N, C-alpha and C positions, 0 to 999 in steps of 0.2 A: 365422451371421454370419461374413464373411470376416475373417481375422486381420489386424489393423492392424500395418503395419510402420513402423518409424522410418525417416525419410528417410536419415539418414547411415549406416544399416546397409547401404545399397545401394552404398556406396563403400568401396574398400579402405583400410585404415589408412595414414597417411602419417607418416613419422618426422620428428623435428625437423631432422635433417640434410637430408632431402629438401626441407623447407620453406625452409631457409636456402640450399640450392643453387639453388632456383628464384628466390629473391629476389635473390641475387647475380648470377644470370644476367640477370635483368630490369634490374638496376642498370647492367649493362654497364661495370663497372669503377668505378662511383661509390662513394663512401665510405658504408658501411652506417650508421654511427653519425650521420653528418652528415645523411643523407637520411631515415632511417627511425626513429631514436630521438628521442622527444620529451622534452626536459628541462623539468620544471616549474620555476616560479619559486622553489619551495622547495628545488630542487637534486636532485630525484628523476629518475632515468632511467626512462622508460616505453617498454617494448619494443613493437614492432608486433604481436606475438602472444605468448601464453603457453601453455604446455603443462602437462599434469598433473605432470610431473617438477619443475616450478618450485615446487610445493607441498611436495616431499619434505623439504626442509631446514627447513621451518617447523614446529618441534616443537609449537607451541601451537595449531596449526590445528584439531585435533580437539576442543579444549576449547570452541570457540565457533561453528565453522562451521555445524553443523546448525541453529542458531537464527537464522542470517542468510541462509539459502537464499532465493533469489528465488522468490516465489509465495505461494500461500495455504496455510493449514492447512486440513485437510478434516475434516468431521464425518460421523458415521454415525447415521442415525435410530434405530438399535438401541442407541445408547449411553445411553438413559434410565436413570437410577438410579445412574450412576457419579459420581465426584466432579466438582467444578466445573471443574477443570483439563481433565479429559477431555471433559466436556460442551462445553467451548469449542473442542474440536478440537485441542488442543495436543499430543495423544498421537500424532498421525499427520501427519507433515510430508512434503509433496512439493515438487518443484521445478518445478511447472508455471507457465509464463509466461502472463499474460493480456494481451490487447490492449485497452487502455483509451482511450476518447475522452471528453473533457469537453464538456459542453453547457451553455452559459449559459441559464438559465431566466428569461426575462422574460415570455414567453407560454407557458403550460403546454401548450396544444394543439400549438403549433409545436414545442416541445421534444419532445413525444411522437412527433410525425411524424418528426423528425430521428433520435430514438433508434431507432424501429422500422426506419428505413432503414439505419442503419449496422450494426444487428444482423444484417441480411441480407448484409452485406459482410465478415463475419469478426470484428467487434468482440465481445468477450465480457465487457467491464467498462465500465460507464457511470459517468461522473462528472457529477452535476448540480450546477452552481454557481447557487444561487438568489439572485437579485439583491435581492429584497425579502422579508425575513423575515416581514413582516406578511401576506404572501400565502400563508403555509403553513397549509393547512387540508385537511380530508378531500376536499372537492369537487375542489380543484386537484390533490391527489395522485392521486386516482382518474383524473383526466384524464391526468396525467403518466405513470402506470404502466399505462394501459389497453392491453391486448393484450400486455404484456411479462411473460414468465414469470420472476419474480424468484427463483424457486427454481433456475434453471438458469444464471443469469449473476450477475456481481458488480455490486452497485449501491452507489454512493458519493454522499454528500451533503456539500456545503460551503455553509454559510450563516452570515451574521454574526449568529448567535443562533438560539434556538428548537431547539436540538439535542434536548431532551427531547420536544418536540412531534413532531419528525420521527420519532424512535424509536417513539413511540406510534402514529403514523399507519401506519408500516410493519407494526407488530404487528397493528393492526386490519385492514389490507389482507390480511395472511396469513390471518386468521380468515375474512374475507369470501370469499376465493378458495379456501380449503381447502389452502393451501400450508403444509407443515410448517416451522415457524420454524427447525428444525435444518438445513434445506436452504438457508437464506438466508444469504448472505455479503456483506460489504461494510464500509463505514465511514460514520460520521458524524464529520467531521473537526473535533473540538473542540480548540482550541489557544489558551487564554487568554494564555499567555506570549508566543506568537507575535503575537497581536493587540496585546499591550502593546508589543512590540518595534517593530511597524510604525507604531503611532499615538502611542505614548507615554502612553496612558491606556486605561482600561477603563470601561465604563458602571457597573461595580460595583467595590468594593474587591477587590484581588487575592486576599485570603484568602477572600472570598465566592466568587470564581471557582474556587478550589480546592475549596471546599465543593460547588459546583454540579457540578464534574467528578466528585467522589466519588459524589454522588447519581446522576449520569448513569451512572456505571460500575455501580452497583447495579441500576439500571433495565435496563441492557443485558443482564442475564441472561435476559431474555425472548427475546433474539436472540443465542444463543451464538456464532454465526459473525460477529457484527458487532464491529468495533473502533471505539472512540469517542474515541480520543486520537491526535492528529497531532503529530509532531515534525518540523518542516520546516527543514532546513538552508539552503534557498535564501535565506532572509531574510539570513543572514550573508554569503553569497556576493554578494548584491546590494548589501550594505553595504561590500564591498571585502575581505572575508576571503579568504585563500588556502585551499587545500584542507586544510592542517593545522589552521588556526584554525576553519574551518567544521566539521570533524569534532569538534574539542575543544569548541566552543561547543554543538554539537548534542547531544553526549553529556552535557555539563553540564546542558542543559535537560531531557534525558530523565531524568537522575538526580534532578533537582529534582522532576519530576512523580512519579517513583516514591516519593521521600521524602514528598511532600505527601499522596499517596494512602495510603501506609503509616501515617502518623500519624492518618489518618482511618479506619483499620481496613480498608483495601482491600488484598487480597492482590495483589501485582504480577503473579501468573500470570493 
């Protein structure tokens, strides 16, 4: 097999000074800060580009950066018998970006056709937004995932309910197709607080929603590469929050989830 080369290894390194010289040349005497620097409404200056040296003065960066790298954790089918943290793939982190496209699922056959098509064009992460939770059953999921190797791509599901049923269906499809569950990655995007924010109510009491989330977390051990909790800051942005408030509220919601799961004996890892 030919050695795979990284695209940017084919180009010579460029210094920050060279970048700036090129920008200033292209500006033809224009003011750099006026034309190129974006000032947020919170008062932050956002530069047009950042380099590795911009991180050197951030002494705290090594304390948390590895946990927030963009991309998935990876699992290895030989990891059977190790502790749950490792079985969930958290011992091996990469920075691989995935190309995701969401598909609204009203007609399962049509959604499968669209998914199969976009997978041929470079997409490696599918997001299925299921309009009718009552349509979630084995027959429809077999139609939805027909011909799709769920062990080689990421699959994500968003539905207004029936997260446990989705999880069980994916497990059953793995058994039927002979796919190792350790090779399956993706999400079932459960978010009771987010739903409460959007609608002002839940179909069950909030405490029962947290109980359900804890139970779902336990069931998800059958698919170690699956995440079952979503914390979505876009709700706050759409409600008018600036980037500082969005981050603060999102982190607060994440902390609430961690707390609620911890009191229900669920390890945050």
